Structures are given as structure tokens and as C-alpha cells.
C-alpha positions as CSV (number, residue, x, y, z in Angstrom):
1,M,101.7,77.4,123.4
2,I,99.7,80.6,122.8
3,K,101.4,83.8,123.7
4,Y,99.0,86.7,124.4
5,G,99.6,90.3,123.6
6,G,100.6,91.9,126.9
7,F,100.6,95.5,128.0
8,W,104.0,96.6,126.6
9,R,103.4,95.2,123.1
10,R,100.0,96.7,123.0
11,A,101.3,100.0,124.2
12,C,104.0,100.1,121.5
13,A,101.3,99.2,118.9
14,L,99.3,102.2,120.1
15,L,102.3,104.5,120.0
16,I,102.9,103.4,116.3
17,D,99.2,104.0,115.5
18,T,99.4,107.4,117.2
19,G,102.5,108.2,115.2
20,I,100.7,107.5,112.0
21,F,98.3,110.3,113.0
22,L,101.0,112.8,113.8
23,P,100.8,114.6,110.4
24,P,97.0,115.1,110.6
25,V,97.3,116.3,114.2
26,L,99.9,118.9,113.1
27,L,97.5,120.0,110.4
28,Y,94.8,120.2,113.0
29,V,97.0,122.4,115.2
30,W,97.8,124.6,112.2
31,L,94.1,124.9,111.2
32,W,93.4,126.2,114.8
33,Y,95.5,129.2,113.9
34,E,93.5,129.9,110.8
35,S,89.9,130.2,111.9
36,R,87.2,128.8,114.2
37,R,85.4,127.2,111.2
38,L,88.5,125.3,110.1
39,A,89.1,124.2,113.7
40,L,85.6,122.9,113.8
41,V,86.0,120.9,110.6
42,A,89.4,119.6,111.7
43,N,88.0,118.6,115.1
44,L,85.2,116.5,113.7
45,T,87.3,115.0,110.9
46,L,90.2,114.0,113.1
47,S,87.8,112.6,115.7
48,F,86.1,110.2,113.3
49,V,89.0,109.4,111.0
50,G,90.9,108.0,114.0
51,L,88.0,105.8,114.9
52,A,87.4,104.7,111.3
53,Y,91.1,103.7,111.0
54,Q,90.9,101.4,114.0
55,I,87.5,99.9,113.1
56,V,88.1,99.3,109.4
57,L,91.6,97.8,109.9
58,H,90.5,95.6,112.7
59,G,87.3,94.6,110.9
60,L,89.2,93.7,107.7
61,C,92.3,92.0,109.1
62,G,92.1,91.9,112.9
63,Q,94.9,94.4,113.5
64,S,96.0,98.0,113.0
65,V,99.3,99.0,111.5
66,G,100.7,99.2,115.0
67,K,99.6,95.7,115.8
68,M,101.0,94.5,112.5
69,A,104.4,96.0,113.4
70,M,104.3,94.4,116.9
71,R,103.0,91.1,115.5
72,L,99.7,91.2,117.4
73,K,96.4,90.1,116.1
74,V,92.9,90.3,117.6
75,E,90.8,87.1,117.3
76,E,87.6,85.9,118.8
77,L,88.0,83.6,121.8
78,G,87.5,80.4,119.8
79,G,90.4,81.3,117.5
80,S,88.2,82.4,114.6
81,R,88.8,85.6,112.6
82,L,87.6,88.8,114.2
83,S,84.0,89.5,113.0
84,W,82.7,92.9,112.2
85,R,80.2,92.5,115.0
86,A,82.9,91.8,117.5
87,T,84.9,94.8,116.1
88,W,82.1,97.2,116.7
89,I,81.4,95.8,120.2
90,R,85.2,96.0,121.0
91,F,85.4,99.7,120.0
92,S,81.9,100.7,121.2
93,P,83.2,102.3,124.5
94,V,85.8,104.4,122.6
95,I,83.2,105.4,120.0
96,A,80.8,106.6,122.7
97,F,83.5,108.6,124.5
98,Q,84.8,110.1,121.2
99,I,81.4,111.2,120.1
100,V,80.6,112.9,123.4
101,I,84.0,114.6,123.5
102,A,83.7,115.7,119.9
103,I,80.2,117.1,120.6
104,G,81.5,118.9,123.7
105,T,84.4,120.4,121.7
106,T,82.1,121.4,118.9
107,Y,79.8,123.1,121.4
108,A,82.7,125.0,122.9
109,L,83.9,126.1,119.4
110,Y,80.4,127.5,118.7
111,S,80.3,129.2,122.1
112,V,83.5,131.1,121.8
113,P,83.1,134.5,120.0
114,G,84.7,134.4,116.6
115,D,86.9,137.5,117.2
116,A,88.1,136.2,120.6
117,F,89.0,132.8,119.1
118,D,90.7,134.2,116.0
119,A,92.8,136.8,117.9
120,G,94.3,134.3,120.4
121,S,97.4,132.2,120.4
122,Y,97.1,128.4,120.4
123,L,97.3,128.2,124.1
124,E,94.8,131.1,124.6
125,K,92.4,129.3,122.2
126,A,92.8,126.1,124.1
127,R,92.1,127.8,127.5
128,L,89.1,129.6,126.0
129,L,87.7,126.4,124.6
130,E,88.3,124.6,127.9
131,S,86.3,127.3,129.7
132,C,83.5,127.0,127.2
133,R,83.2,123.2,127.3
134,P,80.0,122.0,128.9
135,R,80.4,120.3,132.3
136,W,79.2,117.0,130.9
137,A,82.1,117.1,128.4
138,H,84.5,117.5,131.3
139,W,82.9,114.6,133.1
140,C,83.2,112.4,129.9
141,T,86.9,113.2,129.6
142,N,87.4,112.3,133.3
143,L,85.3,109.1,132.8
144,L,87.5,108.2,129.7
145,L,90.6,108.5,132.0
146,V,89.0,106.2,134.6
147,W,88.0,103.8,131.8
148,T,91.6,103.7,130.5
149,V,93.1,103.0,133.9
150,A,90.5,100.3,134.5
151,E,91.4,98.8,131.1
152,V,95.0,98.6,132.0
153,I,94.4,97.1,135.4
154,V,92.1,94.4,134.0
155,L,94.6,93.7,131.2
156,L,97.5,93.3,133.7
157,R,95.5,91.0,135.9
158,S,94.0,88.8,133.2
159,Q,95.8,85.5,132.4
160,Q,95.0,85.9,128.7
161,K,95.9,89.6,128.8
162,R,92.4,90.7,128.0
163,A,91.2,94.2,128.6
164,I,87.6,95.2,129.4
165,H,86.8,95.8,125.7
166,D,88.1,92.3,125.0
167,F,85.7,90.8,127.5
168,L,82.8,92.8,126.1
169,A,83.5,91.6,122.5
170,G,84.7,88.0,123.4
171,T,88.1,88.7,121.9
172,V,91.8,88.1,122.7
173,V,95.0,89.7,121.4
174,K,97.6,87.1,120.4
175,Y,101.3,87.5,119.6
176,T,101.9,85.9,116.2
177,R,105.3,84.6,115.6
178,V,106.6,84.8,112.0
179,P,108.5,81.6,111.1
180,L,112.1,82.1,110.0
181,A,111.6,79.6,107.1
182,S,108.4,78.5,105.6
183,S,107.2,75.0,106.4
184,G,108.2,73.7,103.0
185,Q,111.8,74.9,103.1
186,Q,114.7,74.0,105.3
187,A,116.5,76.7,107.2
188,G,119.9,77.6,105.7
């Protein structure tokens, strides 16, 4: 019997993957204190490294480190290995959102006067950037929130625990049990 990767296992996998990026995020926050130029480089780098992490690991082995820890694996519907094409399709909505949000943040970083940015605390810088973000970047952030809620609702209602991105790519997330003893050995 096939057991699909449900909401809680997938959420835990995402938390693990997020934890992997905690050191770079802390570096990102520290770079904000240094200068606007470093904040810009950190923003673009962190935006695309996170995407690359997900795309490369899923493309190579059908799972991220978080999914490995939670024993989840992404496969194509017929049970075949996840293809690069399906990987790109699966992550295409997130790629689009991430690119637009990164462009909006970059625009805001360039819009803020250097002296005002450099003189502020982290929270003052964050407020200043938020006020300089273009309206379309705010809309994109709100749309990402709506997308995420829709993904969860679809996942919870699907018999195979597929989210919207799984339907787009023709994929399914399966729970993979690790046997206690290999097939050629008897259990102790």
C-alpha cells in the first residue's frame, strides 16, 4: 500500500530545510547592518541559493535534505524518478514569486538614500525598505500568501496528498519506509 507524504511530514521537511538556511539568513541580517551594497548582494544571493538548493536536490535525487530526514520522496505519477522537466515545472510558481519579490526588494534598496539606510537600525531599515517597495511587489507578496494557502487546502483535500504544484508537474510525494533488515538478511 502506498503512503503519501501528508501535510505534517511535508511541513516538518520544510522546517528542516529552513533550518539549513539559518546560518546564511543570520549572515544576511548582519550584512544589512554593514551597508546597502552588501544588503543588495545578500538579498540576491540568498534568494537564488534557496531556489537552487531545492531545484538541484529534487532534480538529482527527488528530495531535499528535509524530505530525506522525513523519508519523503517526489516521484512522477507513474512511479518513475522525478525528471528535471518535472522539477522545473514543480518549482516554477515559486521561482516566479521569488524573482518578482527579489526585484522588488532590489528596487527598494536602490530607492533608499544610502545615508538613511546606513544610519538606521535593522527595524528602521526594514520599515524604510517596506515603504520603498513598489506596489506590484506588495501585490506579489500577498499573492504568494494566497498561493501558499491554496496549496495547503488542495494538499489537505487531495486523496494522494498532492498540492497544486504536484498537479502542475504530474508528481506525487511518497513516504518511503526504510526496512529494518535488508531483504537478504533475517531480522535478529
